[in-house]
C-alpha positions in Angstrom: 226.3 -27.0 156.3 225.0 -26.9 159.8 226.7 -29.7 162.2 225.0 -32.9 163.3 224.7 -30.8 166.7 223.7 -28.2 165.2 220.6 -29.8 163.2 219.3 -32.5 167.0 219.6 -28.6 167.7 216.9 -26.9 165.7 215.2 -30.0 165.6 214.2 -30.3 169.6 214.1 -26.8 169.6 211.3 -27.0 167.0 209.1 -29.5 169.4 206.6 -27.4 171.0 205.8 -24.8 167.8 206.3 -28.1 164.5 203.0 -27.0 163.3 204.0 -23.9 162.2 205.9 -24.9 159.9 203.9 -24.4 156.3 203.5 -28.3 155.6 203.8 -30.2 158.8 200.0 -30.7 159.4 199.1 -32.3 156.5 201.9 -34.2 156.3 200.2 -36.1 158.9 196.8 -37.1 156.7 196.3 -40.0 156.2 195.7 -39.3 152.1 196.5 -41.4 149.2 197.8 -38.8 147.0 201.6 -41.1 146.0 200.2 -44.9 145.9 200.5 -46.7 144.3 204.0 -46.7 146.9 206.3 -48.2 144.5 209.2 -47.6 147.2 207.8 -48.6 150.3 206.7 -52.1 149.0 209.6 -52.6 147.3 212.6 -55.1 148.4 215.9 -54.3 150.7 218.3 -56.9 151.5 220.1 -56.5 154.5 223.7 -58.6 155.0 222.5 -62.1 153.2 218.4 -61.7 153.8 216.7 -60.2 151.5 212.9 -58.7 153.5 209.8 -58.3 150.3 209.5 -55.0 152.0 210.3 -51.1 153.3 208.1 -52.2 156.7 209.2 -52.8 159.9 207.1 -53.2 163.2 208.8 -51.9 165.7 210.2 -53.0 169.0 206.7 -52.3 171.8 207.3 -54.5 174.9 205.7 -57.6 175.2 205.0 -57.1 178.7 203.1 -60.3 180.5 202.4 -61.1 177.2 204.1 -64.5 178.2 204.4 -67.5 180.5 205.6 -66.7 184.0 209.1 -68.9 182.4 210.0 -65.9 180.0 208.0 -68.9 177.9 206.1 -67.1 174.6 202.1 -68.6 174.6 199.6 -68.2 172.1 198.8 -64.3 173.3 202.1 -63.8 171.8 202.0 -65.9 169.1 199.3 -64.9 167.7 199.8 -61.0 168.6 202.7 -61.4 166.1 200.9 -63.5 163.4 198.4 -61.3 162.8 200.6 -58.2 162.1 203.3 -60.7 159.7 199.2 -61.4 158.4 198.8 -58.4 157.4 201.5 -57.0 155.2 204.7 -55.8 157.3 207.8 -56.9 156.2 210.7 -57.5 159.1 209.1 -58.1 163.2 210.7 -56.9 165.5 209.9 -57.9 169.9 210.1 -56.2 172.2 213.5 -56.3 174.7 214.4 -59.3 176.2 216.7 -58.7 179.2 219.6 -61.7 179.3 221.3 -60.1 182.3 218.5 -61.9 184.7 221.1 -62.8 187.7 223.1 -59.4 186.9 220.1 -56.9 186.5 217.3 -57.3 189.9 215.7 -55.4 187.9 214.5 -57.9 185.0 213.5 -61.1 187.3 210.9 -61.3 189.7 210.3 -63.1 193.0 210.7 -66.7 192.5 212.9 -66.3 189.2 209.5 -65.7 186.9 209.6 -62.8 184.4 207.0 -59.9 182.7 209.3 -60.3 180.6 209.8 -63.2 177.7 213.3 -64.9 177.7 214.8 -66.8 176.0 218.2 -67.0 178.3 216.1 -69.8 181.1 216.2 -72.8 179.3 215.8 -75.0 176.2 211.7 -75.0 177.8 211.5 -71.7 176.0 212.6 -72.6 172.5 209.6 -74.2 170.9 207.5 -70.3 171.9 210.3 -68.6 169.5 210.2 -71.2 166.8 206.3 -71.0 166.5 207.1 -66.9 166.5 209.3 -67.2 164.1 207.6 -69.7 161.8 204.4 -68.0 162.4 206.1 -64.7 160.7 207.8 -66.4 157.7 204.4 -68.8 156.8 203.0 -65.3 156.0 206.2 -64.1 154.4 207.5 -62.1 156.7 210.8 -61.6 158.4 211.5 -62.1 162.8 214.0 -60.5 164.5 214.4 -60.4 167.9 215.7 -57.4 170.8 217.7 -58.7 173.7 218.5 -56.4 175.9 221.6 -55.9 177.7 218.7 -54.7 180.6 216.7 -51.9 182.6 219.8 -50.1 184.8 218.4 -47.6 186.4 215.4 -46.9 184.6 214.4 -50.1 185.9 211.7 -51.0 188.7 212.9 -50.5 192.0 211.2 -52.4 193.7 214.1 -54.7 193.8 215.4 -53.1 196.5 212.6 -54.3 199.0 211.7 -57.4 197.1 215.0 -58.2 196.9 217.5 -56.4 199.0 219.3 -55.5 196.0 220.8 -52.1 194.2 219.9 -52.1 190.7 222.7 -51.4 188.7 224.0 -48.5 185.9 227.0 -48.0 184.8 228.2 -45.7 186.8 226.9 -44.9 190.4 222.9 -42.7 189.0 220.4 -42.4 190.5 217.0 -44.7 189.6 215.0 -42.7 186.9 211.5 -43.8 189.1 213.0 -42.8 192.9 215.9 -40.3 191.9 216.5 -40.9 196.0 217.6 -44.6 195.2 220.9 -44.9 193.9 222.4 -47.5 191.5 225.0 -49.2 192.0 228.4 -49.9 188.6 228.2 -53.0 187.1 231.4 -54.8 187.8 233.8 -55.3 184.6 232.5 -59.5 185.2 229.5 -58.9 185.3 229.6 -57.1 182.2 231.5 -59.3 180.1 229.2 -62.0 181.3 226.4 -60.2 179.5 228.1 -59.7 176.8 228.7 -63.7 176.4 224.8 -64.0 177.3 223.9 -62.4 174.1 226.7 -64.3 172.2 224.6 -67.8 173.0 220.8 -65.3 173.2 222.6 -64.5 169.6 223.3 -68.3 168.8 220.1 -69.6 170.1 218.3 -67.2 168.3 220.2 -68.4 164.9 218.7 -72.2 166.4 215.2 -71.7 166.7 215.2 -69.7 163.0 214.7 -66.2 163.7 216.4 -64.2 160.9 218.3 -62.0 163.2 218.9 -59.8 166.3 218.6 -56.0 167.2 220.6 -54.8 170.6 218.1 -52.4 172.0 220.8 -49.4 172.4 218.8 -46.4 172.7 216.6 -44.2 175.1 218.9 -45.3 178.2 218.2 -48.4 179.1 222.1 -50.3 180.1 223.3 -50.5 177.0 223.1 -46.8 176.2 224.5 -46.4 180.1 227.4 -48.3 179.2 228.0 -46.2 175.9 227.3 -42.9 176.7 229.3 -40.7 178.9 226.2 -38.8 180.0 226.1 -42.5 182.2 229.9 -43.6 182.3 232.1 -41.7 184.1 233.7 -44.9 185.1 238.4 -44.1 184.8 239.9 -47.7 184.6 238.9 -51.4 184.0 237.5 -52.6 180.7 234.9 -50.2 180.1 236.1 -47.0 180.4 236.2 -46.6 176.9 232.4 -45.6 176.6 232.3 -47.2 172.8 234.3 -50.7 174.4 230.8 -52.3 175.2 228.9 -52.1 172.4 231.9 -52.8 170.3 232.2 -56.5 172.3 228.5 -56.8 172.3 228.8 -56.4 168.7 231.9 -58.6 167.6 230.6 -61.1 170.6 226.9 -61.9 168.3 228.6 -62.1 165.5 231.2 -64.7 166.5 228.3 -66.7 167.9 226.6 -66.4 164.8 229.0 -66.2 161.9 229.6 -63.2 159.3 225.7 -64.2 157.0 223.0 -62.9 160.1 221.6 -59.6 160.3 222.9 -57.7 163.8 220.5 -54.5 163.8 221.1 -51.5 166.5 218.5 -49.3 167.8 220.4 -46.0 169.1 219.8 -42.7 169.8 221.7 -40.1 167.5 221.5 -37.6 171.3 219.8 -38.1 174.5 218.8 -34.2 173.8 219.1 -33.5 177.2 220.8 -30.4 177.4 219.1 -29.3 173.9 216.1 -29.9 176.3 216.6 -28.7 179.6 219.4 -25.5 178.9 220.2 -24.0 182.4 218.6 -26.6 184.3 221.6 -29.4 183.7 223.5 -27.0 186.3 220.8 -26.3 188.9 218.5 -29.5 189.4 220.0 -32.5 190.9 218.4 -34.8 188.7 220.5 -33.8 185.9 223.5 -32.2 186.5 225.1 -35.6 186.5 224.5 -36.8 182.9 226.0 -33.5 180.9 228.4 -34.5 178.8 226.2 -36.6 177.0 227.4 -38.2 173.9 227.4 -35.9 171.0 225.6 -36.9 167.5 228.9 -36.1 166.3 230.4 -39.3 168.5 227.2 -40.9 168.4 228.2 -41.4 164.2 232.2 -42.1 164.6 230.1 -45.1 167.6 228.3 -46.0 164.4 230.8 -46.4 162.2 232.8 -48.9 165.1 229.6 -51.3 165.1 229.3 -51.4 161.7 233.8 -52.4 161.4 232.3 -54.9 164.7 229.6 -56.6 162.7 226.3 -54.0 162.9 224.2 -54.1 159.5 221.2 -51.9 160.3 220.6 -49.1 162.4 217.0 -47.4 163.8 218.0 -43.8 164.9 216.1 -41.7 167.0 216.0 -39.1 170.1 216.3 -38.8 173.8 215.7 -40.5 176.9 213.5 -41.3 179.5 214.5 -38.5 181.4 212.9 -36.5 178.3 210.9 -39.0 177.3 208.1 -37.7 175.1 211.2 -37.0 172.7 211.9 -41.5 172.2 208.5 -42.0 172.6 207.0 -39.1 170.5 203.0 -38.7 171.9 200.2 -37.7 169.6 201.2 -33.9 170.2 204.3 -34.6 168.5 204.3 -33.7 164.4 204.7 -36.4 161.6 208.0 -37.6 160.5 209.7 -35.9 164.0 212.9 -37.8 163.2 213.9 -37.7 159.7 216.0 -35.3 160.0 217.9 -37.5 162.1 217.9 -40.8 159.6 219.1 -37.9 156.9 221.7 -37.1 159.2 223.2 -40.8 159.5 222.8 -41.4 156.0 224.5 -38.5 154.8 227.3 -39.3 157.2 226.3 -42.4 156.2 226.7 -41.9 152.5 230.1 -39.0 152.4 232.0 -41.0 154.4 231.4 -44.5 151.8 230.6 -46.6 155.2 229.9 -50.4 154.2 228.8 -53.2 156.4 230.7 -56.8 157.0 229.1 -58.1 153.5 230.5 -55.3 151.6 226.6 -53.4 151.6 225.9 -49.7 152.3 224.4 -50.2 156.4 219.8 -50.0 155.8 218.7 -46.9 158.3 215.5 -47.0 159.6 213.4 -44.0 160.3 211.6 -44.4 163.0 209.0 -41.8 165.1 205.2 -40.8 163.7 205.4 -41.9 160.3 202.0 -43.6 160.0 200.6 -41.4 157.6 201.5 -43.5 154.3 201.8 -41.4 151.5 204.6 -38.9 154.6 206.0 -43.0 154.3 206.3 -43.0 150.9 207.6 -39.9 150.2 210.5 -40.2 153.0 211.4 -43.6 151.5 211.1 -42.2 147.9 213.3 -38.7 149.0 216.1 -40.7 150.2 215.6 -39.9 154.0 216.2 -43.3 155.1 216.2 -46.7 153.3 213.5 -48.6 155.7 209.9 -47.2 157.7 209.4 -48.4 160.8 205.2 -49.0 162.3 205.0 -49.3 166.3 201.6 -47.7 167.4 199.8 -48.0 163.6 200.6 -51.2 163.7 198.9 -52.3 166.9 195.9 -50.1 165.9 195.9 -51.8 162.8 197.2 -54.7 161.8 196.4 -54.8 157.9 198.2 -51.0 157.5 200.6 -52.6 155.0 197.5 -54.8 153.3 195.2 -51.7 153.3 198.0 -48.9 152.0 199.1 -51.5 149.2 195.9 -51.9 148.0 195.0 -48.1 148.1 192.5 -48.4 150.7 194.1 -45.9 153.6 190.7 -44.4 154.2 189.7 -48.1 155.7 193.3 -48.1 157.7 192.4 -47.2 161.3 194.6 -44.7 162.4 196.4 -44.6 166.1 195.1 -41.3 167.7 198.6 -41.1 170.6 197.6 -41.4 173.4 199.4 -44.5 174.3 196.9 -45.0 177.1 196.9 -49.2 176.0 200.4 -49.3 174.6 202.4 -48.1 177.3 200.3 -46.7 180.2 198.7 -50.6 180.3 201.8 -52.2 180.9 203.8 -49.8 183.5 200.4 -49.3 184.8 200.7 -53.9 185.4 198.9 -54.7 181.5 199.7 -56.2 178.8 200.1 -53.8 175.1 196.7 -53.2 173.6 195.2 -50.5 171.8 193.5 -47.2 172.4 191.0 -48.1 168.7 191.0 -51.7 168.3 189.7 -53.5 171.1 192.0 -57.0 169.7 195.1 -55.9 169.9 197.1 -58.3 173.0 193.6 -60.6 173.1 194.0 -62.3 168.9 194.3 -65.2 170.9 190.4 -65.0 172.7 189.3 -62.3 169.9 189.9 -64.0 166.8 187.9 -63.0 164.8 184.9 -65.3 164.6 182.9 -62.8 167.6 182.5 -61.1 164.2 180.5 -63.9 161.8 176.9 -62.6 161.1 174.2 -63.1 163.5 172.4 -65.6 163.9 169.1 -63.5 165.1 168.9 -59.9 163.1 168.0 -57.5 165.8 166.7 -54.5 165.8 169.2 -51.5 167.6 169.0 -48.7 169.0 172.4 -46.7 170.0 171.9 -43.1 171.3 174.6 -41.4 172.0 177.6 -40.4 168.7 180.8 -40.6 170.4 183.5 -43.3 169.3 181.7 -46.1 171.6 178.6 -45.4 170.2 179.5 -44.6 166.3 181.8 -48.4 166.6 179.2 -49.8 168.4 176.5 -49.1 165.7 178.9 -50.2 162.2 179.6 -53.9 163.9 176.4 -54.6 164.9 174.9 -53.6 161.2 177.7 -55.2 159.7 176.5 -58.3 161.8 173.1 -58.0 160.2 171.1 -56.0 163.0 168.9 -53.6 162.5 170.4 -50.4 163.7 169.4 -46.2 164.3 172.1 -44.1 165.4 171.1 -41.7 167.5 173.3 -38.3 168.3 171.9 -35.0 169.7 174.0 -32.7 168.1 174.3 -32.4 165.0 177.4 -34.2 164.3 179.8 -36.9 164.9 182.0 -37.5 167.3 181.1 -36.3 171.1 184.3 -34.9 172.3 186.3 -35.7 169.8 185.0 -33.1 168.0 186.5 -31.0 170.4 189.5 -32.7 171.4 190.4 -32.3 167.7 190.4 -28.8 167.7 194.1 -27.9 169.3 196.6 -28.4 165.8 198.4 -30.9 168.1 195.7 -33.0 168.1 195.2 -34.0 164.4 195.5 -37.8 165.6 192.3 -37.1 166.4 191.0 -35.7 163.1 191.8 -38.4 161.3 190.7 -40.8 163.7 187.2 -38.5 164.2 187.5 -38.5 160.1 188.5 -42.0 160.0 185.4 -43.4 162.1 182.5 -41.1 160.7 183.6 -42.9 157.3 183.1 -46.3 158.8 179.7 -44.9 159.4 178.7 -43.7 156.0 180.2 -46.6 154.0 178.0 -49.2 156.8 175.6 -47.2 156.1 175.7 -47.6 152.1 176.0 -51.4 152.5 173.8 -52.8 155.4 170.9 -51.3 157.9 172.4 -48.6 159.5 170.2 -45.4 160.0 171.9 -42.4 162.0 169.8 -39.4 163.2 171.4 -36.4 164.2 170.2 -33.2 166.0 167.8 -35.7 167.7 167.7 -36.9 171.8 165.1 -39.2 171.9 163.2 -40.2 175.7 162.9 -43.3 177.0 159.0 -43.4 176.5 160.2 -42.6 172.1 162.8 -45.7 171.6 160.0 -47.6 173.9 157.7 -46.5 171.0 160.3 -47.2 168.7 159.8 -51.5 169.6 164.3 -52.1 169.5 164.9 -55.4 170.8 167.9 -53.3 172.1 169.0 -49.9 173.7 172.5 -48.9 174.2 172.8 -45.5 175.2 176.0 -44.4 175.0 175.2 -41.1 175.7 178.5 -39.7 177.9 179.1 -37.2 180.7 178.1 -33.9 182.4 180.6 -31.7 183.0 181.2 -30.8 186.6 181.1 -27.5 188.1 182.6 -26.6 190.8 180.1 -25.1 193.7 181.3 -21.9 194.4 179.9 -18.4 194.2 179.7 -16.7 190.8 180.8 -19.9 189.2 177.5 -19.2 187.0 178.2 -15.3 186.0 178.6 -15.1 182.6 182.2 -15.2 182.1 183.2 -18.4 183.4 182.8 -21.1 180.2 183.1 -25.1 180.0 186.1 -25.4 178.4 185.1 -28.2 175.3 181.9 -25.2 174.7 184.9 -23.5 174.1 186.8 -25.2 171.8 183.9 -25.6 169.6 183.7 -22.4 169.3 186.8 -20.9 170.1 185.0 -17.4 169.6 183.9 -17.8 173.0 187.4 -16.8 174.2 188.3 -13.9 171.4 188.0 -10.7 173.5 189.5 -12.7 176.5 193.7 -11.6 177.2 194.1 -13.1 181.0 192.7 -17.3 181.1 192.3 -19.2 184.6 191.2 -22.7 183.4 189.9 -24.8 186.4 191.3 -28.3 186.5 194.7 -29.6 185.8 193.8 -32.9 183.6 194.9 -33.6 180.7 191.2 -31.7 179.3 192.2 -28.6 180.7 196.7 -28.5 180.2 195.4 -29.4 176.4 193.2 -26.4 176.0 195.5 -24.7 178.0 198.4 -25.1 175.7 196.4 -24.3 172.6 195.1 -20.8 174.2 198.6 -20.2 174.6 200.8 -21.3 171.7 197.7 -21.0 168.9 195.9 -17.8 169.9 198.5 -15.8 172.2 196.5 -15.4 174.9 197.8 -14.9 179.3 196.9 -18.5 181.1 196.8 -20.0 184.1 196.0 -23.4 185.2 194.3 -24.0 189.0 194.4 -27.9 190.6 193.4 -29.3 193.6 196.1 -32.7 192.9 199.7 -32.3 194.0 199.8 -32.6 190.2 198.9 -32.1 186.8 197.7 -35.1 184.2 198.3 -37.4 186.3 197.6 -41.1 185.1 198.1 -40.4 182.4 201.2 -41.9 180.1 204.6 -40.1 181.0 205.6 -39.1 177.9 202.0 -37.2 177.3 202.5 -35.6 180.7 206.1 -34.3 179.3 205.6 -32.9 176.4 202.4 -30.6 177.6 203.6 -29.7 181.0 207.3 -28.7 179.5 205.9 -27.0 176.2 203.5 -25.1 179.1 206.1 -23.9 180.9 208.5 -22.9 178.0 205.0 -20.6 176.9 204.7 -19.0 180.6 201.3 -20.2 181.2 201.0 -20.0 185.1 200.1 -23.7 187.1 199.3 -23.7 190.0 198.8 -27.7 191.9 197.3 -27.9 195.4 195.2 -24.7 195.0 191.8 -24.4 194.4 188.6 -22.2 193.0 187.2 -20.7 196.3 185.0 -17.7 194.8 184.8 -15.9 190.8 184.2 -12.3 190.4 183.8 -10.0 187.1 187.1 -9.9 186.5 189.5 -11.8 188.5 188.9 -15.1 191.5 189.9 -16.4 194.4 192.0 -19.6 194.5 192.9 -20.9 197.9 197.0 -22.7 197.3 198.8 -24.5 199.4 202.3 -22.9 198.9 204.8 -24.6 202.2 207.7 -25.1 199.9 206.7 -29.2 200.7 204.1 -28.6 197.7 206.0 -30.6 195.0 207.0 -28.0 191.8 204.5 -29.4 188.9 206.2 -28.6 186.1 209.0 -31.4 187.0 209.2 -33.8 183.3 212.4 -35.5 184.9 210.7 -37.7 187.4 207.8 -39.5 186.5 205.2 -39.8 188.9 204.4 -43.6 190.7 201.5 -45.9 189.9 199.5 -44.9 193.0 199.8 -49.2 194.0 203.9 -48.4 194.7 205.0 -46.3 197.8 207.7 -44.4 197.5 209.9 -44.1 201.3 211.5 -40.8 200.1 208.4 -38.5 199.3 208.5 -36.1 201.2 205.3 -35.3 204.0 203.0 -32.3 202.3 202.2 -29.7 204.8 199.5 -27.5 204.4 200.4 -23.8 204.5 197.5 -22.2 202.3 196.5 -18.5 201.3 193.6 -17.1 199.3 195.3 -15.1 196.2 193.0 -12.8 194.1 194.4 -13.8 190.0 193.0 -11.3 186.8 190.7 -13.2 184.7 188.2 -12.0 182.1 188.3 -15.7 181.2 187.1 -18.7 183.4 186.9 -21.8 181.5 185.9 -25.5 183.7 187.6 -28.9 183.1 187.4 -29.8 186.6 185.8 -33.3 185.8 182.6 -34.7 184.8 180.2 -37.7 185.9 178.7 -40.3 184.0 175.0 -38.7 182.0 173.3 -42.3 182.7 169.5 -40.6 183.0 168.6 -42.6 179.3 169.7 -45.6 180.2 167.9 -45.7 184.3 164.8 -44.1 182.3 164.7 -47.0 179.7 165.4 -49.7 182.9 162.7 -47.9 184.7 160.2 -48.2 181.5 161.5 -51.2 180.3 161.6 -49.4 177.0 163.5 -52.5 175.7 164.0 -56.5 176.1 167.9 -55.4 176.0 169.1 -52.5 177.6 173.1 -51.7 177.6 175.4 -49.1 179.4 177.9 -48.0 176.8 181.0 -45.6 177.7 181.5 -42.7 179.7 177.4 -42.9 180.3 178.7 -46.1 182.7 182.1 -45.3 183.8 183.9 -42.4 183.1 187.2 -43.6 180.3 189.3 -42.3 177.6 188.6 -44.0 174.5 191.0 -46.6 175.7 187.6 -47.7 177.3 184.5 -47.5 175.1 186.3 -49.2 172.0 186.3 -52.2 174.6 183.0 -51.4 175.5 181.9 -50.8 172.1 183.2 -54.5 171.1 182.1 -56.3 173.7 178.2 -55.5 173.6 178.1 -55.2 169.4 180.0 -58.9 169.6 177.9 -60.1 171.9 174.3 -58.6 169.7 
């Protein structure tokens, strides 16, 4: 049998082409062939605690969901209560720092915090007791995730705001600004954090929380101290990279006694060398991190953690510097880390590893497991003991209840775009969800807004994209008489071309769910659907509607350059709708390096074997897209040899070539960097070099030119309806109001439909 290292290397090597393996795509469908899910809904014991089923809500940062003092407030309490009510067995909080006063990145000015706290004072305890009690009342257990800090992956703003360097295990570069060094923790500071961990665990137990959960993966401070990639200390109490984690677990066990569950989140490998290969020797930002903990070393470390008192593990791969691995985007395959949990299970079984309670140590599988049949199969096959669901429970808190009842088709599937669950709090918001308007707003959207309308109205919704479909369904279910118009012969809008690449299988699931919602609503409520029909304002006025909702989407842009209207120039979305349009082309130039352009490039290069070049005017590709999703695409576009030119613009199209004006200055940033993220626009990087201008025209061969150069709102129908006074109430929704994503369309649809 291959070694753990060889198995991890093979897994990482397959991340860009996972869909080529037979059966992988089918595993990511929302089917119910294995129902009833007897394994998923069987109880499990962890130390002395019994959990009612094998489903775990993953830790997702509860950023800005508490008061600024760190006390959990109504928003956070209702958020967790909704998931407990939905039937999950074990709920875990997002990371709760225990290093305030040591790690300057976790505390804001004025001793305030955007993270919840349990260390500040007794004033925060009541919020935690309320969360635990609400979870218990709904049959769920609750663990609190404690983190020693962020270290080098914390915000560099502490240097400007507090005149303090971020900390780490050794001198390491800050992730967001590599030119900024992070200083090593002193031994005294490390011991203080360990003591804080014990106190936080004791306080958690007193607050009726069911267990503590250490945040030891992904390159956060606990991992920085326990991985030789980051910990290069030569002397002192923590020169042994295992010591910090082991001593922390021992202190927690000392404070909480033998029966209190301790869980630990760990990555089997950072997988940096497997990801970047030779770049680990040539890139300044990666060189320091060579020699990371091997899978075999991790397994030995996990044995030491069990001896110290750990009862339960969940295991993944990766860190911030290859951020798509610990945050699998839509483009990664279903069950992407079942091999990882399988490796740990086999190791523990082979060495007969038992916890201090004399029990086998359960292993929780993570990574795109929101497909009920796949999760059930993993449990039945013994690949894991529990299944962790993160984003699927944001998309649908009732996932467990619906799966148990066999109503899989009613589950709202996660689409993996990570715009609401990660990007929102990176940009300064709080966790939300692209496909669930109530996520993160359970405190103000309690379901009462879905009650039957007091007055029944005749409603026209024009546009059958995700916003239009959701608006029509919610309005009809509230009792309104709704007609949904769609100009094309199928519902879905931009989801239809957006679901074409194999990597967009999550969009296929979502599109099928929306269509299922429409069909089931038609049977039970007053909802009519008219396909192939684009009504005019005059026709709508003639229909005497009380409300008209324009959800007519956007129009694709065509840059004003010579030859742009020639036969060899098509819209990328049109080729995604009809792939035969690109059959004869060998060399394809895509104009526009946003997410549509890059996903189209990946599809054409990987699935169609085309020679692809992408041209983008901005210094960076996919600006504004979640770091994990963006990094995955950039990495595997480069792996397939897709040429990517930033600071470049199309100036002319000819029958078999295009002219592109490129800035060829050495100051132009490398567009393929994935180990350093793009900063939010409101964060200035004082170390960033100024881009100089040194342009030249270059001619590139092109059998076909595809435009993905943006779009503009198609609000013509809305404006016409307003001018014609076509109805007493006229709304503009989604892209026809302002260009956005499924995230914005979902919120707008919910707001409009619940206000009618």
